[in-house]
C-alpha positions in Angstrom: 65.1 -11.4 131.7 64.4 -9.2 128.5 67.7 -8.4 127.3 68.6 -5.7 124.9 70.2 -6.6 121.5 73.6 -5.4 122.8 73.1 -7.3 126.1 72.2 -10.6 124.3 75.0 -10.3 122.1 77.5 -9.9 125.0 75.7 -12.9 126.9 75.9 -15.1 123.8 79.6 -13.9 123.3 80.5 -15.0 127.0 78.4 -18.0 126.8 80.4 -19.4 123.8 83.7 -18.2 125.4 82.9 -20.5 128.4 82.0 -23.4 126.3 85.3 -22.9 124.3 87.7 -22.3 127.2 86.3 -25.0 129.2 86.6 -27.4 126.3 90.1 -26.3 125.9 90.5 -26.7 129.6 89.7 -30.3 129.5 92.4 -31.3 127.2 94.9 -29.7 129.4 93.4 -31.7 132.2 93.5 -34.8 130.3 97.3 -34.2 129.4 98.1 -33.4 133.2 96.3 -36.5 134.6 98.3 -38.7 132.2 100.9 -37.9 134.8 99.6 -36.7 138.1 96.4 -37.9 140.0 93.3 -35.9 140.4 94.2 -34.7 143.9 97.5 -33.3 143.1 95.9 -31.7 139.8 92.9 -30.1 141.6 95.1 -28.7 144.2 97.5 -27.0 142.2 94.9 -25.9 139.5 92.8 -24.1 142.2 95.8 -22.7 144.1 97.2 -21.3 140.6 93.5 -20.1 140.0 93.8 -18.1 143.2 96.7 -16.1 141.7 95.1 -15.6 138.4 92.2 -14.1 139.9 94.1 -11.7 142.1 96.2 -10.6 139.1 92.7 -9.9 137.5 91.8 -7.9 140.5 94.6 -5.8 140.4 94.7 -4.8 137.0 91.0 -3.8 137.0 91.4 -2.1 140.3 89.1 -4.0 142.1 91.2 -5.5 144.7 89.2 -4.1 147.9 86.0 -5.1 146.2 87.0 -8.8 145.6 88.4 -9.7 148.9 85.9 -7.7 151.1 83.2 -10.2 151.8 81.2 -10.7 155.0 81.4 -13.7 157.1 78.1 -14.9 156.2 79.2 -14.8 152.5 82.5 -16.8 153.3 80.5 -19.6 155.1 78.1 -19.8 152.2 81.2 -19.9 149.7 82.7 -22.6 151.7 79.5 -24.8 151.6 79.6 -24.2 148.0 83.1 -25.3 147.6 82.3 -28.5 149.4 79.9 -29.6 146.6 82.1 -28.4 143.7 85.1 -30.2 145.2 83.1 -33.4 145.3 82.0 -32.9 141.7 85.5 -31.7 140.4 87.1 -34.8 141.8 84.5 -37.1 140.2 84.7 -35.2 136.9 88.6 -35.1 136.7 88.8 -38.9 137.8 86.5 -39.5 134.8 88.8 -37.5 132.4 91.7 -39.4 133.5 89.7 -42.7 132.3 88.4 -41.7 129.0 87.9 -39.0 126.1 87.8 -35.5 127.4 85.1 -35.0 124.7 83.1 -38.1 126.1 83.1 -36.8 129.6 82.1 -33.3 128.2 79.0 -34.9 126.7 78.2 -36.8 130.0 78.7 -33.6 132.0 75.3 -32.3 130.3 73.7 -34.5 132.8 74.3 -31.7 135.2 70.9 -30.0 134.0 69.1 -33.2 134.6 70.3 -33.4 138.0 69.3 -29.7 138.5 65.7 -30.4 137.1 65.5 -33.6 139.2 66.7 -31.8 142.4 64.1 -28.8 141.7 61.4 -31.4 141.6 62.3 -33.1 144.8 63.2 -30.0 147.0 61.4 -27.2 145.4 58.3 -29.5 144.3 58.5 -28.2 140.7 56.7 -30.6 138.3 58.4 -32.0 135.5 56.3 -31.6 132.6 55.3 -34.3 129.9 57.6 -32.5 127.1 60.5 -32.1 129.5 60.2 -35.9 130.4 60.8 -36.4 126.6 63.9 -34.7 126.9 64.9 -36.5 129.9 64.3 -39.9 127.7 66.6 -38.5 125.1 69.2 -38.2 127.8 68.7 -41.5 129.2 68.8 -43.1 125.7 72.2 -41.3 125.2 73.6 -42.9 128.6 72.4 -46.5 127.4 74.0 -46.1 124.0 77.3 -45.1 125.8 77.1 -47.8 128.3 76.2 -50.5 125.9 79.0 -53.1 125.6 81.2 -50.3 127.3 84.8 -50.9 128.6 85.0 -50.9 132.2 86.9 -47.5 132.2 84.0 -45.8 130.3 81.3 -47.4 132.6 83.1 -46.1 135.5 83.4 -42.5 133.8 79.8 -42.4 133.3 79.1 -43.2 137.1 81.5 -40.5 138.1 80.2 -37.9 136.0 76.8 -38.9 137.0 77.9 -38.2 140.7 79.8 -35.0 139.6 76.6 -33.8 137.7 74.5 -34.3 140.9 77.0 -32.6 143.2 77.5 -29.6 140.6 73.8 -29.3 140.3 73.4 -28.7 144.0 76.1 -26.1 144.0 75.0 -24.2 141.2 71.2 -24.2 142.5 72.9 -22.6 145.6 75.0 -20.3 143.6 72.4 -19.1 141.5 70.2 -18.2 144.3 72.9 -15.7 145.3 74.3 -14.6 142.0 73.7 -10.9 142.7 74.8 -11.3 146.3 78.5 -11.6 146.0 80.7 -10.1 143.1 81.7 -12.8 140.6 85.5 -12.0 141.2 84.8 -12.8 144.9 82.7 -16.1 143.9 85.8 -17.1 141.7 88.4 -16.0 144.3 86.9 -17.9 147.4 85.6 -20.7 145.6 89.2 -21.4 144.3 90.7 -20.7 147.9 88.5 -23.1 149.6 88.7 -25.8 146.9 92.2 -25.7 147.0 92.5 -26.0 150.7 90.0 -28.8 150.9 91.8 -30.7 148.1 95.2 -30.2 149.9 94.0 -31.2 153.4 92.0 -34.2 152.4 94.8 -35.3 149.6 97.3 -35.1 152.3 95.5 -37.3 154.6 95.1 -39.6 152.0 98.5 -39.5 150.8 97.4 -38.3 147.4 98.9 -35.0 147.0 102.5 -35.0 145.6 104.9 -32.2 144.8 105.0 -30.8 141.2 108.5 -29.5 140.0 108.7 -30.3 136.4 108.3 -26.9 134.6 106.2 -28.4 131.7 103.8 -29.6 134.2 103.5 -26.4 135.9 103.0 -24.6 132.8 100.2 -27.1 131.8 98.4 -26.6 135.3 98.7 -22.8 134.8 97.0 -23.3 131.5 94.4 -25.4 133.2 93.8 -22.8 136.0 93.4 -19.9 133.5 91.1 -22.0 131.3 89.0 -23.7 134.0 88.3 -22.0 137.4 89.1 -18.6 135.9 88.1 -17.9 132.2 85.5 -21.0 132.2 83.6 -20.0 135.4 84.1 -15.9 134.6 82.5 -16.2 131.2 79.6 -18.2 132.4 78.7 -15.6 135.2 78.9 -12.7 132.7 76.9 -14.8 130.2 74.2 -15.3 133.0 74.2 -11.4 133.9 73.2 -10.6 130.4 70.9 -13.3 129.0 68.5 -15.8 130.6 70.0 -18.8 132.4 68.3 -21.2 130.0 69.7 -19.5 126.9 73.3 -19.5 128.3 72.9 -23.1 128.9 71.8 -23.9 125.5 74.7 -22.3 124.2 77.1 -24.0 126.5 75.9 -27.3 125.2 78.6 -26.4 122.1 81.2 -27.4 124.8 81.7 -31.0 123.9 82.2 -30.3 120.2 85.1 -27.8 121.1 86.6 -30.6 123.2 86.4 -33.1 120.6 87.9 -30.8 117.9 90.7 -29.6 120.4 91.3 -33.3 121.4 91.7 -34.4 117.7 94.0 -31.6 117.0 96.2 -31.5 120.2 96.1 -35.0 121.3 95.3 -37.0 118.1 92.3 -38.5 119.8 88.6 -38.8 119.3 85.5 -40.5 120.7 84.1 -43.6 119.2 81.0 -43.5 117.0 78.9 -45.1 119.7 80.2 -42.2 122.3 79.4 -39.6 119.6 75.8 -41.1 118.9 75.4 -41.2 122.8 76.7 -37.7 123.5 74.6 -36.1 120.5 71.4 -37.9 122.3 72.0 -36.3 125.5 72.8 -32.8 124.1 69.6 -32.9 122.2 67.7 -34.0 125.3 69.4 -31.0 127.3 68.5 -28.5 124.7 65.0 -29.8 124.2 64.5 -29.4 127.9 66.0 -25.7 127.9 63.8 -24.7 124.8 60.6 -26.0 126.9 61.6 -24.2 129.9 61.9 -21.0 127.8 58.7 -21.5 126.1 56.7 -22.4 129.3 58.5 -19.3 130.8 57.3 -16.9 128.1 54.0 -18.4 128.4 53.6 -17.7 132.0 54.5 -14.2 131.2 52.1 -13.6 128.6 49.4 -15.0 131.1 50.5 -12.9 133.9 50.2 -9.9 131.3 
């Protein structure tokens, strides 16, 4: 994609907005998960996310376009929601175990999962240079896990699982990003995820009623920041700039999460976690930069 300067500015703006809102959303999630379990948290957040996107559709005058999807599109979004439910459950269970910024650093593994999935299912070869980026990512994980607490070790495994499931969902979603409007994607993704979490959580006895006004307010904030603003902003970014560029900018998310956690919760990752996280981010950015350079070389060669 060759973006104009104005489109590039819009794309960069939305990518930064996505990183900021998602980072702040993790802080809200951490505060809520101190009291309620991940099933209750996700059920309420995605249910409230439905209300938020419907209000947005009413204000923007796009209600008809938002709710009007074909059965095959609904089936596609339901399948996507299953993968994202697994990913989200693992991610927020990890948030309940350790620092939000640490989880944010670890969630950069999604790119690695996507790269490996492309190699397995799409037969795309991983270049030597990309392998160097992967080595940095692995080094970061090793640093984080070295002499780590049981909680941090569990968080690493959970985020790795979340990244794999999210990677599958993102690959499927990106293949149809122009097929369905972004409001429809957010609305029905939230709907199916709320239903799945409510159903499974009820069967397992993990969903409880939330009546505390403060907690409901915290869940509403998480719903606005995570499944609405975070997703909306990233989808808008991808419509204006290359996915690789949007992904590189989104690597700033852990730093927003760390600063917000320090200011709002008075917590901060350990030095070991920061060093490991920086190695992971460096590896991810290296992979993305290499992909961008290779893509430009192919375009030049084809010209």
